[in-house]
Predicted model as a PDB file, atoms N, CA, C, CB and O in Angstrom, pLDDT in the B-factor column:
MODEL        1                                                                  
ATOM      1  N   MET A   1     109.635  71.482  31.741  1.00 59.00           N  
ATOM      2  CA  MET A   1     110.758  72.199  31.187  1.00 59.00           C  
ATOM      3  C   MET A   1     110.498  73.691  31.336  1.00 59.00           C  
ATOM      4  CB  MET A   1     110.991  71.814  29.706  1.00 59.00           C  
ATOM      5  O   MET A   1     109.467  74.193  30.889  1.00 59.00           O  
ATOM      6  N   ALA A   2     111.422  74.394  31.958  1.00 67.00           N  
ATOM      7  CA  ALA A   2     111.293  75.833  32.183  1.00 67.00           C  
ATOM      8  C   ALA A   2     111.644  76.587  30.906  1.00 67.00           C  
ATOM      9  CB  ALA A   2     112.200  76.293  33.354  1.00 67.00           C  
ATOM     10  O   ALA A   2     112.595  76.256  30.197  1.00 67.00           O  
ATOM     11  N   ARG A   3     110.865  77.579  30.649  1.00 70.00           N  
ATOM     12  CA  ARG A   3     111.107  78.420  29.471  1.00 70.00           C  
ATOM     13  C   ARG A   3     112.066  79.544  29.851  1.00 70.00           C  
ATOM     14  CB  ARG A   3     109.768  79.003  28.907  1.00 70.00           C  
ATOM     15  O   ARG A   3     111.843  80.254  30.831  1.00 70.00           O  
ATOM     16  N   GLN A   4     113.112  79.696  29.085  1.00 74.00           N  
ATOM     17  CA  GLN A   4     114.081  80.744  29.364  1.00 74.00           C  
ATOM     18  C   GLN A   4     113.764  81.975  28.544  1.00 74.00           C  
ATOM     19  CB  GLN A   4     115.503  80.262  29.077  1.00 74.00           C  
ATOM     20  O   GLN A   4     113.259  81.885  27.424  1.00 74.00           O  
ATOM     21  N   ARG A   5     114.064  83.112  29.111  1.00 78.00           N  
ATOM     22  CA  ARG A   5     113.847  84.365  28.387  1.00 78.00           C  
ATOM     23  C   ARG A   5     115.018  84.631  27.464  1.00 78.00           C  
ATOM     24  CB  ARG A   5     113.651  85.543  29.363  1.00 78.00           C  
ATOM     25  O   ARG A   5     116.180  84.507  27.850  1.00 78.00           O  
ATOM     26  N   GLY A   6     114.692  84.992  26.258  1.00 83.00           N  
ATOM     27  CA  GLY A   6     115.730  85.346  25.311  1.00 83.00           C  
ATOM     28  C   GLY A   6     115.950  86.843  25.312  1.00 83.00           C  
ATOM     29  O   GLY A   6     115.149  87.592  25.871  1.00 83.00           O  
ATOM     30  N   ARG A   7     116.992  87.270  24.711  1.00 86.00           N  
ATOM     31  CA  ARG A   7     117.304  88.684  24.613  1.00 86.00           C  
ATOM     32  C   ARG A   7     116.444  89.303  23.514  1.00 86.00           C  
ATOM     33  CB  ARG A   7     118.816  88.905  24.331  1.00 86.00           C  
ATOM     34  O   ARG A   7     116.334  88.761  22.415  1.00 86.00           O  
ATOM     35  N   VAL A   8     115.848  90.426  23.824  1.00 81.00           N  
ATOM     36  CA  VAL A   8     115.003  91.111  22.858  1.00 81.00           C  
ATOM     37  C   VAL A   8     115.878  92.018  22.004  1.00 81.00           C  
ATOM     38  CB  VAL A   8     113.881  91.923  23.567  1.00 81.00           C  
ATOM     39  O   VAL A   8     116.700  92.775  22.521  1.00 81.00           O  
ATOM     40  N   VAL A   9     115.696  91.933  20.710  1.00 85.00           N  
ATOM     41  CA  VAL A   9     116.440  92.799  19.807  1.00 85.00           C  
ATOM     42  C   VAL A   9     115.750  94.157  19.800  1.00 85.00           C  
ATOM     43  CB  VAL A   9     116.526  92.191  18.362  1.00 85.00           C  
ATOM     44  O   VAL A   9     114.578  94.266  19.442  1.00 85.00           O  
ATOM     45  N   LEU A  10     116.489  95.189  20.198  1.00 89.00           N  
ATOM     46  CA  LEU A  10     115.921  96.528  20.239  1.00 89.00           C  
ATOM     47  C   LEU A  10     116.134  97.220  18.907  1.00 89.00           C  
ATOM     48  CB  LEU A  10     116.539  97.350  21.378  1.00 89.00           C  
ATOM     49  O   LEU A  10     117.264  97.383  18.446  1.00 89.00           O  
ATOM     50  N   ARG A  11     115.050  97.618  18.309  1.00 93.00           N  
ATOM     51  CA  ARG A  11     115.102  98.404  17.078  1.00 93.00           C  
ATOM     52  C   ARG A  11     113.828  99.225  16.996  1.00 93.00           C  
ATOM     53  CB  ARG A  11     115.268  97.490  15.816  1.00 93.00           C  
ATOM     54  O   ARG A  11     112.838  98.915  17.658  1.00 93.00           O  
ATOM     55  N   ARG A  12     113.854 100.252  16.199  1.00 94.00           N  
ATOM     56  CA  ARG A  12     112.729 101.173  16.069  1.00 94.00           C  
ATOM     57  C   ARG A  12     111.502 100.438  15.555  1.00 94.00           C  
ATOM     58  CB  ARG A  12     113.086 102.338  15.133  1.00 94.00           C  
ATOM     59  O   ARG A  12     111.592  99.630  14.630  1.00 94.00           O  
ATOM     60  N   ILE A  13     110.350 100.725  16.164  1.00 93.00           N  
ATOM     61  CA  ILE A  13     109.086 100.156  15.713  1.00 93.00           C  
ATOM     62  C   ILE A  13     108.585 101.040  14.580  1.00 93.00           C  
ATOM     63  CB  ILE A  13     108.031 100.058  16.887  1.00 93.00           C  
ATOM     64  O   ILE A  13     108.358 102.234  14.773  1.00 93.00           O  
ATOM     65  N   GLU A  14     108.415 100.468  13.422  1.00 95.00           N  
ATOM     66  CA  GLU A  14     108.067 101.253  12.234  1.00 95.00           C  
ATOM     67  C   GLU A  14     106.615 101.731  12.247  1.00 95.00           C  
ATOM     68  CB  GLU A  14     108.317 100.431  10.985  1.00 95.00           C  
ATOM     69  O   GLU A  14     106.335 102.850  11.817  1.00 95.00           O  
ATOM     70  N   ASP A  15     105.703 100.912  12.725  1.00 95.00           N  
ATOM     71  CA  ASP A  15     104.289 101.279  12.755  1.00 95.00           C  
ATOM     72  C   ASP A  15     104.068 102.347  13.826  1.00 95.00           C  
ATOM     73  CB  ASP A  15     103.394 100.030  13.026  1.00 95.00           C  
ATOM     74  O   ASP A  15     104.301 102.098  15.009  1.00 95.00           O  
ATOM     75  N   ARG A  16     103.619 103.534  13.417  1.00 94.00           N  
ATOM     76  CA  ARG A  16     103.467 104.673  14.329  1.00 94.00           C  
ATOM     77  C   ARG A  16     102.505 104.356  15.481  1.00 94.00           C  
ATOM     78  CB  ARG A  16     102.968 105.899  13.558  1.00 94.00           C  
ATOM     79  O   ARG A  16     102.768 104.732  16.623  1.00 94.00           O  
ATOM     80  N   ARG A  17     101.413 103.681  15.194  1.00 95.00           N  
ATOM     81  CA  ARG A  17     100.421 103.361  16.230  1.00 95.00           C  
ATOM     82  C   ARG A  17     101.011 102.419  17.280  1.00 95.00           C  
ATOM     83  CB  ARG A  17      99.166 102.726  15.596  1.00 95.00           C  
ATOM     84  O   ARG A  17     100.862 102.645  18.481  1.00 95.00           O  
ATOM     85  N   ARG A  18     101.676 101.370  16.821  1.00 96.00           N  
ATOM     86  CA  ARG A  18     102.307 100.421  17.750  1.00 96.00           C  
ATOM     87  C   ARG A  18     103.424 101.080  18.542  1.00 96.00           C  
ATOM     88  CB  ARG A  18     102.856  99.213  16.989  1.00 96.00           C  
ATOM     89  O   ARG A  18     103.623 100.775  19.718  1.00 96.00           O  
ATOM     90  N   ARG A  19     104.165 101.999  17.886  1.00 94.00           N  
ATOM     91  CA  ARG A  19     105.241 102.716  18.563  1.00 94.00           C  
ATOM     92  C   ARG A  19     104.682 103.594  19.683  1.00 94.00           C  
ATOM     93  CB  ARG A  19     106.032 103.572  17.558  1.00 94.00           C  
ATOM     94  O   ARG A  19     105.271 103.683  20.760  1.00 94.00           O  
ATOM     95  N   GLY A  20     103.544 104.241  19.425  1.00 93.00           N  
ATOM     96  CA  GLY A  20     102.904 105.073  20.445  1.00 93.00           C  
ATOM     97  C   GLY A  20     102.421 104.258  21.631  1.00 93.00           C  
ATOM     98  O   GLY A  20     102.564 104.676  22.780  1.00 93.00           O  
ATOM     99  N   ILE A  21     101.851 103.102  21.352  1.00 94.00           N  
ATOM    100  CA  ILE A  21     101.386 102.214  22.423  1.00 94.00           C  
ATOM    101  C   ILE A  21     102.572 101.741  23.266  1.00 94.00           C  
ATOM    102  CB  ILE A  21     100.623 100.996  21.834  1.00 94.00           C  
ATOM    103  O   ILE A  21     102.509 101.747  24.495  1.00 94.00           O  
ATOM    104  N   CYS A  22     103.630 101.341  22.609  1.00 94.00           N  
ATOM    105  CA  CYS A  22     104.823 100.872  23.313  1.00 94.00           C  
ATOM    106  C   CYS A  22     105.420 102.000  24.159  1.00 94.00           C  
ATOM    107  CB  CYS A  22     105.872 100.339  22.309  1.00 94.00           C  
ATOM    108  O   CYS A  22     105.840 101.776  25.295  1.00 94.00           O  
ATOM    109  N   PHE A  23     105.454 103.210  23.599  1.00 93.00           N  
ATOM    110  CA  PHE A  23     105.986 104.355  24.334  1.00 93.00           C  
ATOM    111  C   PHE A  23     105.194 104.598  25.617  1.00 93.00           C  
ATOM    112  CB  PHE A  23     105.963 105.612  23.453  1.00 93.00           C  
ATOM    113  O   PHE A  23     105.785 104.785  26.681  1.00 93.00           O  
ATOM    114  N   ARG A  24     103.882 104.597  25.528  1.00 93.00           N  
ATOM    115  CA  ARG A  24     103.049 104.857  26.714  1.00 93.00           C  
ATOM    116  C   ARG A  24     103.245 103.781  27.781  1.00 93.00           C  
ATOM    117  CB  ARG A  24     101.565 104.934  26.319  1.00 93.00           C  
ATOM    118  O   ARG A  24     103.337 104.097  28.967  1.00 93.00           O  
ATOM    119  N   LYS A  25     103.309 102.526  27.374  1.00 95.00           N  
ATOM    120  CA  LYS A  25     103.488 101.442  28.334  1.00 95.00           C  
ATOM    121  C   LYS A  25     104.855 101.512  29.009  1.00 95.00           C  
ATOM    122  CB  LYS A  25     103.317 100.093  27.642  1.00 95.00           C  
ATOM    123  O   LYS A  25     104.963 101.365  30.227  1.00 95.00           O  
ATOM    124  N   ARG A  26     105.880 101.735  28.223  1.00 94.00           N  
ATOM    125  CA  ARG A  26     107.230 101.782  28.779  1.00 94.00           C  
ATOM    126  C   ARG A  26     107.446 103.024  29.633  1.00 94.00           C  
ATOM    127  CB  ARG A  26     108.259 101.739  27.663  1.00 94.00           C  
ATOM    128  O   ARG A  26     108.169 102.975  30.628  1.00 94.00           O  
ATOM    129  N   ARG A  27     106.824 104.138  29.252  1.00 93.00           N  
ATOM    130  CA  ARG A  27     106.912 105.354  30.061  1.00 93.00           C  
ATOM    131  C   ARG A  27     106.288 105.110  31.432  1.00 93.00           C  
ATOM    132  CB  ARG A  27     106.212 106.542  29.349  1.00 93.00           C  
ATOM    133  O   ARG A  27     106.845 105.509  32.455  1.00 93.00           O  
ATOM    134  N   ALA A  28     105.132 104.453  31.447  1.00 93.00           N  
ATOM    135  CA  ALA A  28     104.466 104.153  32.716  1.00 93.00           C  
ATOM    136  C   ALA A  28     105.344 103.256  33.587  1.00 93.00           C  
ATOM    137  CB  ALA A  28     103.102 103.480  32.465  1.00 93.00           C  
ATOM    138  O   ALA A  28     105.437 103.463  34.797  1.00 93.00           O  
ATOM    139  N   GLY A  29     105.985 102.265  32.976  1.00 94.00           N  
ATOM    140  CA  GLY A  29     106.875 101.379  33.723  1.00 94.00           C  
ATOM    141  C   GLY A  29     108.099 102.106  34.255  1.00 94.00           C  
ATOM    142  O   GLY A  29     108.563 101.821  35.359  1.00 94.00           O  
ATOM    143  N   LEU A  30     108.617 103.037  33.480  1.00 94.00           N  
ATOM    144  CA  LEU A  30     109.786 103.806  33.891  1.00 94.00           C  
ATOM    145  C   LEU A  30     109.457 104.707  35.080  1.00 94.00           C  
ATOM    146  CB  LEU A  30     110.311 104.644  32.721  1.00 94.00           C  
ATOM    147  O   LEU A  30     110.242 104.811  36.022  1.00 94.00           O  
ATOM    148  N   VAL A  31     108.305 105.350  35.034  1.00 91.00           N  
ATOM    149  CA  VAL A  31     107.879 106.203  36.146  1.00 91.00           C  
ATOM    150  C   VAL A  31     107.665 105.357  37.402  1.00 91.00           C  
ATOM    151  CB  VAL A  31     106.579 106.973  35.783  1.00 91.00           C  
ATOM    152  O   VAL A  31     108.030 105.770  38.502  1.00 91.00           O  
ATOM    153  N   LYS A  32     107.079 104.184  37.236  1.00 93.00           N  
ATOM    154  CA  LYS A  32     106.852 103.294  38.381  1.00 93.00           C  
ATOM    155  C   LYS A  32     108.185 102.881  39.012  1.00 93.00           C  
ATOM    156  CB  LYS A  32     106.055 102.039  37.943  1.00 93.00           C  
ATOM    157  O   LYS A  32     108.314 102.868  40.237  1.00 93.00           O  
ATOM    158  N   LYS A  33     109.173 102.544  38.182  1.00 94.00           N  
ATOM    159  CA  LYS A  33     110.484 102.147  38.710  1.00 94.00           C  
ATOM    160  C   LYS A  33     111.179 103.316  39.401  1.00 94.00           C  
ATOM    161  CB  LYS A  33     111.372 101.605  37.583  1.00 94.00           C  
ATOM    162  O   LYS A  33     111.850 103.122  40.415  1.00 94.00           O  
ATOM    163  N   ALA A  34     111.027 104.525  38.865  1.00 91.00           N  
ATOM    164  CA  ALA A  34     111.625 105.700  39.500  1.00 91.00           C  
ATOM    165  C   ALA A  34     111.006 105.932  40.873  1.00 91.00           C  
ATOM    166  CB  ALA A  34     111.446 106.949  38.614  1.00 91.00           C  
ATOM    167  O   ALA A  34     111.707 106.252  41.833  1.00 91.00           O  
ATOM    168  N   GLU A  35     109.694 105.771  40.959  1.00 90.00           N  
ATOM    169  CA  GLU A  35     109.016 105.935  42.237  1.00 90.00           C  
ATOM    170  C   GLU A  35     109.462 104.868  43.238  1.00 90.00           C  
ATOM    171  CB  GLU A  35     107.498 105.876  42.043  1.00 90.00           C  
ATOM    172  O   GLU A  35     109.691 105.174  44.409  1.00 90.00           O  
ATOM    173  N   GLU A  36     109.586 103.628  42.786  1.00 92.00           N  
ATOM    174  CA  GLU A  36     110.035 102.546  43.661  1.00 92.00           C  
ATOM    175  C   GLU A  36     111.451 102.819  44.166  1.00 92.00           C  
ATOM    176  CB  GLU A  36     109.982 101.195  42.921  1.00 92.00           C  
ATOM    177  O   GLU A  36     111.740 102.611  45.344  1.00 92.00           O  
ATOM    178  N   LEU A  37     112.320 103.277  43.292  1.00 91.00           N  
ATOM    179  CA  LEU A  37     113.699 103.582  43.683  1.00 91.00           C  
ATOM    180  C   LEU A  37     113.730 104.665  44.752  1.00 91.00           C  
ATOM    181  CB  LEU A  37     114.521 104.022  42.463  1.00 91.00           C  
ATOM    182  O   LEU A  37     114.499 104.579  45.709  1.00 91.00           O  
ATOM    183  N   ALA A  38     112.900 105.677  44.588  1.00 89.00           N  
ATOM    184  CA  ALA A  38     112.850 106.768  45.556  1.00 89.00           C  
ATOM    185  C   ALA A  38     112.348 106.283  46.912  1.00 89.00           C  
ATOM    186  CB  ALA A  38     111.957 107.894  45.040  1.00 89.00           C  
ATOM    187  O   ALA A  38     112.884 106.667  47.951  1.00 89.00           O  
ATOM    188  N   VAL A  39     111.329 105.448  46.899  1.00 89.00           N  
ATOM    189  CA  VAL A  39     110.741 104.985  48.156  1.00 89.00           C  
ATOM    190  C   VAL A  39     111.640 103.961  48.845  1.00 89.00           C  
ATOM    191  CB  VAL A  39     109.357 104.381  47.904  1.00 89.00           C  
ATOM    192  O   VAL A  39     111.917 104.090  50.038  1.00 89.00           O  
ATOM    193  N   LEU A  40     112.090 102.964  48.123  1.00 92.00           N  
ATOM    194  CA  LEU A  40     112.853 101.878  48.726  1.00 92.00           C  
ATOM    195  C   LEU A  40     114.249 102.288  49.174  1.00 92.00           C  
ATOM    196  CB  LEU A  40     112.961 100.749  47.759  1.00 92.00           C  
ATOM    197  O   LEU A  40     114.732 101.819  50.205  1.00 92.00           O  
ATOM    198  N   CYS A  41     114.896 103.156  48.412  1.00 90.00           N  
ATOM    199  CA  CYS A  41     116.283 103.505  48.702  1.00 90.00           C  
ATOM    200  C   CYS A  41     116.442 104.911  49.252  1.00 90.00           C  
ATOM    201  CB  CYS A  41     117.111 103.361  47.465  1.00 90.00           C  
ATOM    202  O   CYS A  41     117.565 105.362  49.479  1.00 90.00           O  
ATOM    203  N   ASP A  42     115.344 105.605  49.469  1.00 86.00           N  
ATOM    204  CA  ASP A  42     115.367 106.972  49.968  1.00 86.00           C  
ATOM    205  C   ASP A  42     116.272 107.849  49.099  1.00 86.00           C  
ATOM    206  CB  ASP A  42     115.838 107.001  51.430  1.00 86.00           C  
ATOM    207  O   ASP A  42     117.061 108.650  49.601  1.00 86.00           O  
ATOM    208  N   ALA A  43     116.135 107.674  47.791  1.00 85.00           N  
ATOM    209  CA  ALA A  43     116.974 108.385  46.837  1.00 85.00           C  
ATOM    210  C   ALA A  43     116.241 109.604  46.287  1.00 85.00           C  
ATOM    211  CB  ALA A  43     117.397 107.454  45.693  1.00 85.00           C  
ATOM    212  O   ALA A  43     115.013 109.627  46.210  1.00 85.00           O  
ATOM    213  N   ASP A  44     117.019 110.619  45.905  1.00 83.00           N  
ATOM    214  CA  ASP A  44     116.465 111.759  45.194  1.00 83.00           C  
ATOM    215  C   ASP A  44     116.417 111.380  43.713  1.00 83.00           C  
ATOM    216  CB  ASP A  44     117.318 113.070  45.436  1.00 83.00           C  
ATOM    217  O   ASP A  44     117.453 111.126  43.097  1.00 83.00           O  
ATOM    218  N   VAL A  45     115.228 111.344  43.155  1.00 86.00           N  
ATOM    219  CA  VAL A  45     115.052 110.894  41.779  1.00 86.00           C  
ATOM    220  C   VAL A  45     114.315 111.972  40.999  1.00 86.00           C  
ATOM    221  CB  VAL A  45     114.282 109.544  41.722  1.00 86.00           C  
ATOM    222  O   VAL A  45     113.295 112.495  41.449  1.00 86.00           O  
ATOM    223  N   GLY A  46     114.838 112.295  39.836  1.00 84.00           N  
ATOM    224  CA  GLY A  46     114.165 113.220  38.931  1.00 84.00           C  
ATOM    225  C   GLY A  46     114.100 112.590  37.558  1.00 84.00           C  
ATOM    226  O   GLY A  46     115.090 112.041  37.075  1.00 84.00           O  
ATOM    227  N   LEU A  47     112.941 112.666  36.926  1.00 87.00           N  
ATOM    228  CA  LEU A  47     112.746 112.027  35.624  1.00 87.00           C  
ATOM    229  C   LEU A  47     111.918 112.950  34.751  1.00 87.00           C  
ATOM    230  CB  LEU A  47     112.057 110.637  35.770  1.00 87.00           C  
ATOM    231  O   LEU A  47     110.873 113.443  35.176  1.00 87.00           O  
ATOM    232  N   LEU A  48     112.379 113.185  33.539  1.00 86.00           N  
ATOM    233  CA  LEU A  48     111.651 113.988  32.572  1.00 86.00           C  
ATOM    234  C   LEU A  48     111.562 113.187  31.284  1.00 86.00           C  
ATOM    235  CB  LEU A  48     112.340 115.374  32.338  1.00 86.00           C  
ATOM    236  O   LEU A  48     112.585 112.820  30.707  1.00 86.00           O  
ATOM    237  N   VAL A  49     110.342 112.914  30.831  1.00 90.00           N  
ATOM    238  CA  VAL A  49     110.129 112.142  29.609  1.00 90.00           C  
ATOM    239  C   VAL A  49     109.375 113.025  28.624  1.00 90.00           C  
ATOM    240  CB  VAL A  49     109.345 110.812  29.896  1.00 90.00           C  
ATOM    241  O   VAL A  49     108.280 113.501  28.923  1.00 90.00           O  
ATOM    242  N   ILE A  50     109.958 113.242  27.454  1.00 90.00           N  
ATOM    243  CA  ILE A  50     109.334 114.062  26.422  1.00 90.00           C  
ATOM    244  C   ILE A  50     108.694 113.152  25.388  1.00 90.00           C  
ATOM    245  CB  ILE A  50     110.368 115.011  25.759  1.00 90.00           C  
ATOM    246  O   ILE A  50     109.342 112.261  24.839  1.00 90.00           O  
ATOM    247  N   ASN A  51     107.412 113.388  25.129  1.00 90.00           N  
ATOM    248  CA  ASN A  51     106.663 112.591  24.165  1.00 90.00           C  
ATOM    249  C   ASN A  51     107.111 112.971  22.756  1.00 90.00           C  
ATOM    250  CB  ASN A  51     105.127 112.800  24.337  1.00 90.00           C  
ATOM    251  O   ASN A  51     106.998 114.136  22.373  1.00 90.00           O  
ATOM    252  N   PRO A  52     107.619 112.009  21.974  1.00 89.00           N  
ATOM    253  CA  PRO A  52     108.095 112.330  20.628  1.00 89.00           C  
ATOM    254  C   PRO A  52     106.972 112.627  19.634  1.00 89.00           C  
ATOM    255  CB  PRO A  52     108.926 111.194  20.107  1.00 89.00           C  
ATOM    256  O   PRO A  52     107.232 113.117  18.536  1.00 89.00           O  
ATOM    257  N   PHE A  53     105.740 112.337  20.007  1.00 89.00           N  
ATOM    258  CA  PHE A  53     104.622 112.511  19.088  1.00 89.00           C  
ATOM    259  C   PHE A  53     104.037 113.917  19.150  1.00 89.00           C  
ATOM    260  CB  PHE A  53     103.544 111.495  19.388  1.00 89.00           C  
ATOM    261  O   PHE A  53     103.661 114.477  18.121  1.00 89.00           O  
ATOM    262  N   ASP A  54     103.958 114.489  20.344  1.00 90.00           N  
ATOM    263  CA  ASP A  54     103.341 115.816  20.440  1.00 90.00           C  
ATOM    264  C   ASP A  54     104.172 116.815  21.238  1.00 90.00           C  
ATOM    265  CB  ASP A  54     101.981 115.697  21.064  1.00 90.00           C  
ATOM    266  O   ASP A  54     103.740 117.951  21.433  1.00 90.00           O  
ATOM    267  N   GLY A  55     105.344 116.418  21.698  1.00 86.00           N  
ATOM    268  CA  GLY A  55     106.238 117.337  22.386  1.00 86.00           C  
ATOM    269  C   GLY A  55     105.886 117.621  23.833  1.00 86.00           C  
ATOM    270  O   GLY A  55     106.592 118.385  24.491  1.00 86.00           O  
ATOM    271  N   THR A  56     104.814 117.028  24.351  1.00 86.00           N  
ATOM    272  CA  THR A  56     104.481 117.229  25.751  1.00 86.00           C  
ATOM    273  C   THR A  56     105.463 116.446  26.613  1.00 86.00           C  
ATOM    274  CB  THR A  56     103.021 116.800  26.042  1.00 86.00           C  
ATOM    275  O   THR A  56     106.161 115.554  26.131  1.00 86.00           O  
ATOM    276  N   PHE A  57     105.503 116.787  27.876  1.00 83.00           N  
ATOM    277  CA  PHE A  57     106.413 116.067  28.757  1.00 83.00           C  
ATOM    278  C   PHE A  57     105.733 115.691  30.054  1.00 83.00           C  
ATOM    279  CB  PHE A  57     107.649 116.898  29.040  1.00 83.00           C  
ATOM    280  O   PHE A  57     104.747 116.296  30.475  1.00 83.00           O  
ATOM    281  N   GLN A  58     106.294 114.673  30.667  1.00 84.00           N  
ATOM    282  CA  GLN A  58     105.832 114.197  31.967  1.00 84.00           C  
ATOM    283  C   GLN A  58     107.044 114.208  32.882  1.00 84.00           C  
ATOM    284  CB  GLN A  58     105.175 112.756  31.877  1.00 84.00           C  
ATOM    285  O   GLN A  58     108.139 113.805  32.489  1.00 84.00           O  
ATOM    286  N   ARG A  59     106.835 114.673  34.106  1.00 82.00           N  
ATOM    287  CA  ARG A  59     107.954 114.677  35.042  1.00 82.00           C  
ATOM    288  C   ARG A  59     107.574 113.955  36.314  1.00 82.00           C  
ATOM    289  CB  ARG A  59     108.399 116.107  35.356  1.00 82.00           C  
ATOM    290  O   ARG A  59     106.408 113.885  36.704  1.00 82.00           O  
ATOM    291  N   PHE A  60     108.597 113.424  36.941  1.00 82.00           N  
ATOM    292  CA  PHE A  60     108.435 112.769  38.231  1.00 82.00           C  
ATOM    293  C   PHE A  60     109.613 113.207  39.073  1.00 82.00           C  
ATOM    294  CB  PHE A  60     108.356 111.196  38.100  1.00 82.00           C  
ATOM    295  O   PHE A  60     110.748 113.232  38.598  1.00 82.00           O  
ATOM    296  N   ALA A  61     109.349 113.548  40.312  1.00 80.00           N  
ATOM    297  CA  ALA A  61     110.424 113.936  41.206  1.00 80.00           C  
ATOM    298  C   ALA A  61     110.117 113.440  42.612  1.00 80.00           C  
ATOM    299  CB  ALA A  61     110.624 115.466  41.195  1.00 80.00           C  
ATOM    300  O   ALA A  61     108.976 113.501  43.072  1.00 80.00           O  
ATOM    301  N   ALA A  62     111.151 112.949  43.285  1.00 80.00           N  
ATOM    302  CA  ALA A  62     111.000 112.536  44.671  1.00 80.00           C  
ATOM    303  C   ALA A  62     112.312 112.810  45.393  1.00 80.00           C  
ATOM    304  CB  ALA A  62     110.598 111.030  44.777  1.00 80.00           C  
ATOM    305  O   ALA A  62     113.328 112.285  44.937  1.00 80.00           O  
ATOM    306  N   PRO A  63     112.386 113.542  46.421  1.00 77.00           N  
ATOM    307  CA  PRO A  63     111.310 114.389  46.927  1.00 77.00           C  
ATOM    308  C   PRO A  63     111.036 115.515  45.940  1.00 77.00           C  
ATOM    309  CB  PRO A  63     111.666 114.960  48.317  1.00 77.00           C  
ATOM    310  O   PRO A  63     111.954 116.087  45.352  1.00 77.00           O  
ATOM    311  N   ALA A  64     109.790 115.810  45.778  1.00 66.00           N  
ATOM    312  CA  ALA A  64     109.337 116.706  44.714  1.00 66.00           C  
ATOM    313  C   ALA A  64     110.018 118.068  44.754  1.00 66.00           C  
ATOM    314  CB  ALA A  64     107.846 116.889  44.804  1.00 66.00           C  
ATOM    315  O   ALA A  64     110.456 118.561  43.715  1.00 66.00           O  
ATOM    316  N   THR A  65     110.115 118.668  45.889  1.00 60.00           N  
ATOM    317  CA  THR A  65     110.641 120.033  45.951  1.00 60.00           C  
ATOM    318  C   THR A  65     112.111 120.103  45.589  1.00 60.00           C  
ATOM    319  CB  THR A  65     110.435 120.607  47.329  1.00 60.00           C  
ATOM    320  O   THR A  65     112.532 121.039  44.908  1.00 60.00           O  
ATOM    321  N   VAL A  66     112.902 119.135  46.029  1.00 61.00           N  
ATOM    322  CA  VAL A  66     114.336 119.162  45.761  1.00 61.00           C  
ATOM    323  C   VAL A  66     114.633 118.942  44.288  1.00 61.00           C  
ATOM    324  CB  VAL A  66     115.048 118.111  46.594  1.00 61.00           C  
ATOM    325  O   VAL A  66     115.379 119.712  43.684  1.00 61.00           O  
ATOM    326  N   CYS A  67     114.052 117.891  43.700  1.00 59.00           N  
ATOM    327  CA  CYS A  67     114.354 117.539  42.311  1.00 59.00           C  
ATOM    328  C   CYS A  67     113.804 118.563  41.329  1.00 59.00           C  
ATOM    329  CB  CYS A  67     113.793 116.166  41.984  1.00 59.00           C  
ATOM    330  O   CYS A  67     114.475 118.912  40.357  1.00 59.00           O  
ATOM    331  N   VAL A  68     112.607 119.042  41.569  1.00 62.00           N  
ATOM    332  CA  VAL A  68     112.011 120.015  40.653  1.00 62.00           C  
ATOM    333  C   VAL A  68     112.790 121.318  40.700  1.00 62.00           C  
ATOM    334  CB  VAL A  68     110.530 120.262  41.001  1.00 62.00           C  
ATOM    335  O   VAL A  68     113.032 121.934  39.661  1.00 62.00           O  
ATOM    336  N   ALA A  69     113.181 121.742  41.882  1.00 65.00           N  
ATOM    337  CA  ALA A  69     113.956 122.977  42.010  1.00 65.00           C  
ATOM    338  C   ALA A  69     115.302 122.846  41.301  1.00 65.00           C  
ATOM    339  CB  ALA A  69     114.169 123.329  43.495  1.00 65.00           C  
ATOM    340  O   ALA A  69     115.749 123.784  40.640  1.00 65.00           O  
ATOM    341  N   ALA A  70     115.945 121.695  41.435  1.00 66.00           N  
ATOM    342  CA  ALA A  70     117.223 121.476  40.761  1.00 66.00           C  
ATOM    343  C   ALA A  70     117.059 121.470  39.250  1.00 66.00           C  
ATOM    344  CB  ALA A  70     117.847 120.165  41.220  1.00 66.00           C  
ATOM    345  O   ALA A  70     117.892 122.022  38.531  1.00 66.00           O  
ATOM    346  N   ALA A  71     116.000 120.855  38.769  1.00 65.00           N  
ATOM    347  CA  ALA A  71     115.757 120.803  37.321  1.00 65.00           C  
ATOM    348  C   ALA A  71     115.464 122.193  36.778  1.00 65.00           C  
ATOM    349  CB  ALA A  71     114.587 119.852  36.998  1.00 65.00           C  
ATOM    350  O   ALA A  71     115.959 122.563  35.713  1.00 65.00           O  
ATOM    351  N   GLU A  72     114.665 122.960  37.500  1.00 67.00           N  
ATOM    352  CA  GLU A  72     114.346 124.307  37.046  1.00 67.00           C  
ATOM    353  C   GLU A  72     115.585 125.187  37.040  1.00 67.00           C  
ATOM    354  CB  GLU A  72     113.267 124.925  37.928  1.00 67.00           C  
ATOM    355  O   GLU A  72     115.727 126.050  36.173  1.00 67.00           O  
ATOM    356  N   GLN A  73     116.478 124.981  37.990  1.00 71.00           N  
ATOM    357  CA  GLN A  73     117.709 125.741  38.047  1.00 71.00           C  
ATOM    358  C   GLN A  73     118.576 125.428  36.834  1.00 71.00           C  
ATOM    359  CB  GLN A  73     118.467 125.442  39.344  1.00 71.00           C  
ATOM    360  O   GLN A  73     119.205 126.324  36.271  1.00 71.00           O  
ATOM    361  N   GLN A  74     118.611 124.144  36.424  1.00 67.00           N  
ATOM    362  CA  GLN A  74     119.407 123.733  35.267  1.00 67.00           C  
ATOM    363  C   GLN A  74     118.828 124.281  33.960  1.00 67.00           C  
ATOM    364  CB  GLN A  74     119.489 122.209  35.200  1.00 67.00           C  
ATOM    365  O   GLN A  74     119.576 124.541  33.017  1.00 67.00           O  
ATOM    366  N   MET A  75     117.511 124.457  33.896  1.00 64.00           N  
ATOM    367  CA  MET A  75     116.846 124.914  32.677  1.00 64.00           C  
ATOM    368  C   MET A  75     117.125 126.399  32.413  1.00 64.00           C  
ATOM    369  CB  MET A  75     115.332 124.671  32.776  1.00 64.00           C  
ATOM    370  O   MET A  75     117.035 126.849  31.271  1.00 64.00           O  
ATOM    371  N   LYS A  76     117.461 127.161  33.460  1.00 64.00           N  
ATOM    372  CA  LYS A  76     117.678 128.611  33.306  1.00 64.00           C  
ATOM    373  C   LYS A  76     118.989 128.933  32.664  1.00 64.00           C  
ATOM    374  CB  LYS A  76     117.606 129.297  34.633  1.00 64.00           C  
ATOM    375  O   LYS A  76     119.310 130.105  32.470  1.00 64.00           O  
TER     376      LYS A  76                                                      
ENDMDL                                                                          
END                                                                             
């Protein structure tokens, strides 16, 4: 008997430690998917993720020069 996937109920994770772990894992998966989209579809992809815990950010751009330049232009 095949096990079917159920729908996950999305709601805020109350435990700060578990929320941080989930954030890091999902951020890594999101960056990986953005990179795959850029490579497989030859798409211009820009991604900016701001860490809610310490305010730092991570960015991904492909092609790097085009997306980063566009983002910097928007920030001004």
